[in-house]
C-alpha positions in Angstrom: -0.1 0.0 0.2 0.9 3.3 -0.5 3.0 5.1 2.6 0.8 8.4 2.8 -2.3 6.1 3.2 -3.3 3.0 5.2 -6.6 1.3 6.5 -5.6 1.4 9.9 -4.9 5.1 10.0 -7.0 6.5 13.1 -8.6 9.4 10.7 -9.9 6.9 8.1 -11.1 4.2 10.4 -13.1 7.1 12.6 -14.4 8.5 9.4 -15.8 5.0 8.4 -17.5 4.4 12.2 -18.9 8.1 11.8 -20.5 6.9 8.4 -22.0 4.1 9.6 -22.8 5.2 12.5 -24.6 8.3 10.9 -26.3 6.1 8.6 -27.6 3.7 11.2 -29.0 6.9 13.0 -30.9 7.9 9.8 -32.2 4.6 9.4 -33.6 4.4 12.8 -35.2 7.8 12.7 -36.7 6.8 9.1 -38.2 3.2 10.7 -39.4 5.4 13.7 -41.0 8.0 11.4 -43.0 5.6 9.0 -44.2 3.5 12.0 -46.0 6.7 13.2 -47.2 7.2 9.9 -48.5 4.2 9.2 -50.1 3.6 12.6 -52.0 7.2 12.5 -53.4 5.9 8.7 -54.4 2.5 10.2 -56.5 4.8 12.8 -57.7 7.1 10.0 -55.6 10.0 10.5 -52.1 11.3 8.7 -51.2 11.9 5.1 -54.0 11.0 2.9 -50.9 9.8 0.5 -50.2 7.0 3.0 -53.8 6.2 3.6 -53.8 5.8 -0.3 -50.7 3.6 -0.2 -52.1 1.3 2.5 -55.8 1.1 0.7 -53.9 -0.9 -2.5 -53.1 -4.0 0.3 -56.4 -4.0 2.4 -55.4 -7.6 3.5 -51.9 -6.6 5.3 -52.2 -5.8 9.2 -50.7 -3.6 11.2 -47.9 -5.7 12.3 -47.3 -6.9 8.6 -46.9 -3.3 7.7 -44.4 -2.3 10.5 -42.0 -5.5 9.7 -41.9 -4.6 6.2 -40.7 -1.5 7.2 -38.0 -2.5 9.3 -37.0 -5.3 6.7 -36.7 -2.7 3.7 -34.3 -0.5 5.9 -32.6 -3.0 8.0 -31.5 -4.9 5.2 -29.7 -2.8 3.2 -28.1 -1.4 6.0 -26.7 -4.2 7.9 -25.9 -5.9 4.3 -23.9 -2.5 3.9 -21.9 -3.2 7.4 -21.3 -6.3 6.2 -19.8 -4.9 2.6 -17.6 -2.4 4.7 -16.3 -4.7 7.0 -15.4 -7.9 4.4 -13.9 -4.9 2.1 -11.7 -3.7 4.8 -10.7 -7.5 5.9 -9.8 -8.1 2.4 -7.7 -4.9 1.8 -6.1 -5.6 5.5 -4.8 -9.1 5.0 -3.9 -8.8 1.4 -2.3 -5.6 1.1 -1.3 -4.9 5.0 -0.8 -8.1 6.5 2.6 -7.0 8.2 0.4 -4.6 10.5 -2.3 -7.6 10.9 0.4 -9.8 11.9 1.8 -7.5 14.6 -1.3 -6.5 15.7 -3.1 -9.6 15.7 -1.6 -12.8 14.7 1.9 -13.3 15.7 4.0 -16.4 15.4 3.1 -19.4 16.7 4.6 -22.8 17.8 4.0 -26.3 16.0 2.6 -27.5 19.3 -0.3 -25.0 19.0 -1.0 -25.5 15.5 -1.2 -29.0 16.3 -3.8 -28.5 19.1 -6.0 -26.9 16.6 -5.5 -29.7 14.3 -6.6 -32.0 17.5 -9.2 -30.1 18.4 -10.9 -29.6 14.8 -10.5 -33.2 14.3 -12.4 -34.3 17.4 -15.2 -31.4 16.7 -15.3 -33.5 13.2 -15.1 -36.8 14.5 -18.2 -35.9 17.5 -20.4 -35.5 13.9 -19.7 -38.3 12.2 -20.1 -41.1 15.0 -23.5 -39.8 16.6 -24.9 -40.7 13.1 -26.6 -43.7 12.0 -25.5 -43.4 7.8 -25.9 -46.8 6.8 -29.5 -46.6 7.7 -29.7 -43.8 4.5 -30.1 -47.2 2.6 -33.3 -47.8 3.7 -34.7 -44.7 2.6 -36.4 -44.6 -1.0 -33.7 -43.4 -2.9 -36.6 -41.1 -5.1 -37.0 -38.6 -2.3 -32.8 -38.0 -2.0 -31.1 -35.2 -3.8 -27.7 -33.8 -3.7 -27.1 -30.4 -2.7 -23.5 -29.8 -4.4 -23.4 -27.3 -7.2 -23.3 -28.8 -10.5 -23.0 -32.4 -9.0 -25.9 -34.7 -9.9 -27.5 -37.6 -7.6 -26.5 -40.1 -9.9 -22.5 -39.6 -8.8 -23.6 -40.4 -5.3 -26.8 -43.2 -6.3 -23.9 -46.0 -6.1 -23.2 -44.6 -2.5 -26.6 -43.6 -0.8 -28.5 -46.9 -2.1 -25.9 -49.4 -0.7 -25.9 -50.0 3.4 -22.4 -52.0 3.1 -20.5 -48.8 1.1 -22.1 -46.0 3.5 -20.9 -48.5 6.6 -17.7 -48.2 5.1 -17.9 -44.7 4.2 -18.5 -43.6 7.8 -16.4 -46.0 9.5 -13.0 -44.6 6.9 -14.1 -41.2 7.9 -14.0 -41.8 11.5 -10.8 -43.6 11.5 -8.9 -40.8 9.5 -10.0 -38.3 11.6 -8.8 -40.4 14.8 -5.1 -40.5 12.9 -5.6 -36.8 12.2 -6.3 -36.0 15.9 -3.5 -37.7 17.2 -1.3 -36.3 14.4 -0.2 -39.8 12.7 1.2 -39.0 9.3 -1.0 -35.9 9.7 0.4 -34.7 6.0 -1.6 -37.5 4.5 -4.1 -38.0 7.2 -5.9 -34.4 7.2 -6.1 -33.9 3.8 -7.7 -37.6 3.0 -9.8 -37.2 6.2 -10.6 -33.6 4.8 -11.9 -35.3 1.7 -13.8 -38.4 3.3 -15.5 -35.9 5.7 -16.2 -33.7 2.5 -17.8 -36.7 0.9 -19.6 -38.0 4.5 -21.4 -34.5 5.1 -22.6 -34.6 0.9 -24.6 -38.0 1.7 -25.3 -37.6 5.0 -27.6 -34.2 4.0 -29.2 -35.9 0.6 -32.0 -37.3 2.4 -32.4 -33.9 4.2 -31.6 -30.2 3.8 -28.4 -28.1 3.6 -27.8 -28.0 7.6 -25.3 -26.0 9.4 -24.2 -29.1 12.1 -20.4 -30.2 11.0 -19.8 -27.6 8.4 -17.3 -25.5 11.0 -14.6 -28.7 11.5 -15.1 -29.1 7.5 -13.9 -25.5 6.7 -11.4 -25.7 9.3 -9.9 -28.9 8.1 -9.9 -27.7 4.6 -7.8 -24.9 6.3 -5.6 -27.4 7.9 -5.0 -29.4 4.9 -2.8 -26.7 2.9 -0.8 -26.1 5.6 2.0 -28.0 8.4 -0.3 -28.9 11.3 1.8 -31.7 12.1 4.5 -30.6 13.4 3.8 -30.3 16.9 1.3 -32.0 19.7 1.3 -35.3 17.1 2.8 -38.4 17.0 5.1 -37.3 14.4 6.5 -34.9 16.7 7.2 -37.4 19.3 8.6 -40.1 16.9 10.7 -37.5 15.6 11.7 -36.1 19.0 13.2 -39.8 20.1 15.3 -39.5 17.3 16.6 -36.3 18.7 15.2 -33.9 15.9 15.0 -30.4 17.4 11.4 -28.8 17.3 10.7 -26.0 15.0 10.8 -22.5 16.3 7.7 -20.4 16.5 7.0 -19.1 13.4 4.9 -16.7 10.9 3.7 -19.8 9.1 2.1 -21.4 11.8 0.8 -17.9 13.2 -0.8 -17.2 9.8 -2.4 -21.2 9.4 -3.7 -20.9 13.3 -5.3 -17.3 12.6 -7.0 -18.5 9.4 -8.5 -21.4 11.1 -9.9 -19.0 13.6 -11.4 -16.9 10.7 -12.5 -20.0 9.0 -14.7 -21.0 12.2 -15.7 -17.4 13.6 -16.5 -15.4 10.3 -19.8 -17.4 9.8 -21.5 -15.8 13.2 -20.8 -12.7 12.3 -23.5 -13.5 9.2 -25.8 -15.1 12.0 -25.7 -12.3 14.0 -26.0 -9.7 11.0 -28.7 -11.8 9.2 -30.8 -11.9 12.9 -30.8 -7.9 12.6 -31.2 -7.9 8.8 -34.7 -10.1 9.0 -35.9 -9.5 12.7 -35.0 -5.9 13.2 -33.0 -4.3 16.1 -35.6 -5.9 18.4 -35.2 -9.6 17.0 -33.9 -11.0 20.9 -37.2 -9.8 22.1 -38.6 -12.9 24.2 -41.3 -13.5 22.4 -39.6 -14.0 19.2 -37.0 -16.6 20.6 -39.5 -18.8 22.8 -41.6 -19.1 19.8 -38.4 -20.6 17.7 -37.9 -22.7 21.1 -41.3 -24.1 21.9 -41.8 -24.9 17.6 -38.3 -26.8 17.7 -39.4 -29.1 20.8 -42.3 -29.6 19.5 -41.5 -31.1 16.2 -38.9 -32.8 18.4 -39.9 -36.6 19.7 -40.2 -35.7 23.3 -41.5 -32.1 23.9 -42.3 -32.7 27.5 -39.0 -33.3 28.6 -37.8 -30.1 27.1 -37.2 -27.0 29.1 -40.0 -24.9 27.9 -42.6 -27.7 29.7 -40.2 -28.2 32.5 -39.9 -24.9 33.5 -43.1 -23.2 32.2 -42.6 -20.4 35.3 -39.7 -19.1 33.5 -40.4 -15.3 32.8 -40.0 -13.9 29.1 -37.6 -11.7 30.5 -35.5 -14.9 30.9 -36.0 -15.6 27.0 -35.1 -11.8 26.2 -32.1 -12.3 27.9 -31.4 -15.7 26.4 -31.6 -13.8 23.1 -30.0 -10.8 23.6 -26.9 -12.4 25.1 -26.6 -15.1 22.2 -26.7 -12.3 19.7 -23.7 -10.3 21.7 -21.7 -13.8 21.9 -22.2 -14.1 17.8 -21.6 -10.8 16.8 -18.2 -10.8 19.4 -16.9 -14.0 18.2 -15.8 -12.8 14.9 -14.1 -10.0 16.4 -12.1 -11.4 18.8 -9.7 -11.8 15.5 -8.8 -8.6 16.4 -8.8 -8.4 20.0 -6.6 -10.5 22.1 -8.5 -9.9 25.1 -11.7 -11.0 23.8 -10.0 -14.3 22.7 -9.3 -15.1 26.1 -13.0 -15.8 27.2 -15.5 -15.0 24.5 -14.8 -18.3 22.5 -15.6 -20.1 25.7 -18.9 -18.3 25.7 -19.7 -19.5 22.5 -19.2 -23.1 24.0 -21.6 -22.3 27.0 -23.8 -20.8 24.1 -24.1 -24.0 22.5 -24.5 -25.8 25.3 -27.5 -23.8 26.3 -29.4 -24.0 22.9 -28.8 -27.8 23.3 -30.4 -27.7 27.0 -33.2 -25.4 26.4 -33.9 -25.8 22.7 -32.7 -29.4 22.3 -31.0 -28.7 19.3 -27.7 -30.5 19.3 -24.7 -28.8 17.8 -21.9 -31.2 19.7 -19.4 -29.9 17.0 -19.7 -26.5 17.7 -19.5 -26.7 21.4 -15.8 -28.0 20.6 -14.7 -26.1 17.6 -13.9 -22.9 19.8 -11.6 -24.5 22.0 -9.2 -23.7 18.9 -8.7 -20.4 20.7 -8.1 -22.0 24.2 -4.1 -22.0 23.1 -4.4 -18.7 22.6 -4.8 -17.6 26.2 -2.9 -20.6 27.5 0.4 -20.0 26.1 0.0 -16.3 25.4 3.3 -15.9 26.5 4.7 -17.6 23.9 3.5 -14.8 21.2 5.0 -11.5 21.2 3.1 -8.8 22.6 5.5 -6.4 23.2 5.2 -4.4 20.3 8.5 -4.9 19.1 9.8 -4.9 15.7 10.2 -8.2 14.3 13.1 -9.6 12.2 12.2 -9.2 8.6 12.2 -13.0 8.4 9.7 -13.5 10.6 7.3 -10.1 10.0 4.2 -12.1 8.9 4.7 -11.0 5.2 6.3 -14.1 3.5 3.5 -16.5 1.8 0.0 -15.6 0.8 -1.9 -18.8 2.0 -3.0 -17.4 5.4 -4.0 -14.0 4.4 -5.8 -15.4 1.5 -7.9 -18.1 3.4 -8.8 -14.9 5.8 -9.5 -12.7 3.2 -11.8 -15.6 1.6 -13.8 -16.1 4.6 -14.7 -12.6 4.8 -15.8 -12.5 1.3 -18.2 -15.7 1.0 -19.9 -14.4 4.4 -20.5 -11.7 1.8 -21.3 -13.5 -0.6 -23.6 -16.5 0.8 -25.5 -13.4 2.5 -27.4 -13.4 -0.5 -29.1 -16.5 0.6 -26.8 -19.5 -1.1 -28.1 -22.6 -0.3 -25.6 -25.1 -1.3 -23.2 -27.4 0.5 -20.7 -26.7 1.7 -21.0 -22.9 1.2 -24.0 -21.9 2.6 -25.8 -18.6 4.2 -25.7 -18.3 7.7 -29.2 -17.5 8.2 -30.5 -19.3 10.9 -33.5 -18.4 12.7 -33.6 -14.9 11.7 -36.8 -14.1 10.7 -38.8 -12.2 13.4 -42.0 -13.8 14.7 -44.9 -11.6 14.8 -46.9 -13.6 17.1 -46.6 -16.3 20.0 -48.0 -19.0 18.1 -45.8 -22.2 17.3 -46.6 -24.1 14.3 -45.4 -27.9 14.5 -45.7 -30.8 12.9 -46.6 -34.4 14.2 -46.3 -37.9 12.7 -49.1 -40.6 14.4 -48.1 -44.2 13.7 -51.0 -46.7 14.2 -50.8 -50.2 14.2 -53.6 -52.8 13.0 -54.4 -53.1 16.6 -55.4 -49.6 17.3 -52.6 -48.2 19.1 -51.5 -44.9 17.9 -48.2 -43.3 19.0 -46.2 -40.2 18.2 -42.9 -41.1 16.0 -39.9 -39.0 14.1 -39.6 -42.2 12.3 -36.2 -42.8 14.2 -37.3 -45.8 15.7 -37.3 -47.8 12.4 -34.6 -45.3 10.3 -32.1 -44.5 12.5 -31.0 -41.8 10.1 -33.8 -39.4 11.3 -32.3 -39.7 14.7 -30.9 -36.8 16.6 -32.6 -34.2 14.4 -36.2 -33.7 13.2 -35.2 -34.5 9.6 -37.9 -36.3 8.5 -40.2 -33.3 8.6 -37.9 -31.9 5.7 -39.6 -34.4 3.6 -43.1 -34.4 4.7 -45.8 -32.0 2.6 -49.2 -32.3 3.0 -49.5 -30.1 -0.3 -47.7 -30.9 -3.6 -45.1 -32.6 -2.4 -47.4 -35.7 -1.1 -45.9 -38.2 -3.4 -42.6 -37.5 -1.8 -43.7 -37.9 1.7 -45.7 -41.3 0.7 -42.4 -42.5 -0.3 -40.7 -42.0 2.9 -43.5 -43.3 4.7 -43.6 -46.4 2.9 -40.0 -46.8 3.5 -40.4 -46.6 7.1 -43.5 -49.0 7.0 -41.4 -51.6 5.2 -38.8 -51.1 7.9 -41.0 -51.3 10.8 -43.1 -54.4 9.9 -40.5 -56.6 9.0 -40.4 -59.3 11.4 -43.4 -58.0 13.5 -47.1 -60.0 14.3 -50.0 -59.2 12.4 -51.1 -57.0 15.4 -48.4 -54.8 15.9 -47.8 -53.8 12.0 -48.6 -50.3 11.2 -51.5 -49.6 9.2 -51.6 -46.2 9.0 -49.7 -43.1 9.7 -51.3 -39.5 10.0 -49.2 -36.2 9.6 -50.7 -33.5 11.1 -50.2 -29.9 11.2 -50.9 -28.0 14.4 -50.8 -24.1 15.8 -50.7 -23.2 19.1 -50.3 -20.0 20.8 -48.6 -21.0 23.9 -49.2 -17.4 26.0 -52.6 -16.7 25.1 -53.6 -21.1 25.5 -50.9 -22.3 27.6 -53.3 -24.4 29.6 -54.3 -25.8 26.4 -54.2 -30.0 26.9 -54.1 -30.4 23.1 -51.5 -27.8 22.6 -53.0 -25.8 20.0 -55.7 -26.8 16.7 -54.8 -28.6 14.0 -54.7 -27.0 10.4 -55.0 -30.3 8.4 -53.9 -33.5 8.1 -53.4 -35.9 5.8 -53.2 -40.0 6.2 -51.3 -42.3 4.6 -52.2 -46.0 4.3 -50.2 -49.1 4.2 -50.6 -51.7 1.5 -52.9 -54.4 2.0 -50.1 -57.0 1.3 -48.4 -55.6 4.2 -50.8 -55.5 7.0 -52.7 -58.4 8.3 -55.5 -57.5 10.6 -54.9 -59.4 13.8 -58.0 -62.2 14.6 
């Protein structure tokens, strides 16, 4: 960069911050004015022009108009914030990487990068061992699809339809991840584990949607595959040390690869926070909104009575607001830890606690996301190993050698910006989770009732016969009471065929009823039925599969 200009110049940064703050104030002011005009127009007052505009859409409620105003102002503003951050990050790590290195990256030891490799591999392993991938072969192939751009399901068909191949894929992925975690032949096992884990994730999602569980370890493994992650904290290093080999000194190369991993696992949280503000407005964290998401998720699960909202119904709405605001702040601060050594000491641990709370309160498991933030732990534990005095580093270790680390960091911010537009393909996907704001306290959920020939009915998530659906309501991804009912029938037929195998005639599935419900958990909290059934459809097993009991 020209010596007369730097993005780190205090005057430049102050101007950028002041501009974004001024635009934010203008957006809030415009939101307040438009809200007043719309409310007065609904009351029959205010400018005639506003009343004529509202008259063109008489079916819209006041709440819908206010939500529209919020989104029209919030979406461009927060996308602009994300754009500015991405551009500044790109310019900084590519053109001013020496300054970035001195301020935030610093040299790292081989053992510190080895710790990152071990944590990431264990996180990926946790996402592999909890799945029952071989049972995917029991699902009708007609409902499967490929989420990888330009890759047809026909390419994956030999894998997804053979239980033995699926079991081999899962076992091979787990085995190579164990080798990568302990650092045995890391130069080979880390890239191989990355490829196998990528294929595992593609196959796993073929019967569901592009969910986010397990993606963070994949991003980190891809970065580690490009760097020397096995030189420390590994069996390879132990073997070499026993032969008398000296450990490599701290270097910028290790520091940049570690920093690139930090960026790969934390930058997606920037999109999580921004998308919530874009889609839900500044008051996304309101307790009514968060509780609606939580109640909906647990009602879609197999055992809602054992979950937090129903075990502790006395928890006030203010507590849910606290949960929402805390989560939003943690998501926003996590990527900021890239430019703050102090935040790195505690924010990653708060992220672990956040996902643990989501698991216990919302019954949504992000085990890998509880483990991955530990890659920052060495930054706090071994802080004394890094240069923190501000002294001038030697030219050999000033952070300018090589572009791999800076390029990965820049790519993380650029992809964050691009996917914000709604990209939904594996493995690069928009991180828009629980972003829209609910306008009411109505939980809309789906339940599946399985009835046997003897007349007994029970609720099921289909995982009792097909383990692939265990752990998350992925069966509901294939449930459509409208135009997609044919696909739903194919899933239910697969379930029935497996469930009825070896069963006595009275215990065989005869019918399966799929119901959609809506429940206002605030106004009708004591409703024993938990809402009103909106619609339902019944699937009947073929007569050949069911023999009535005598």
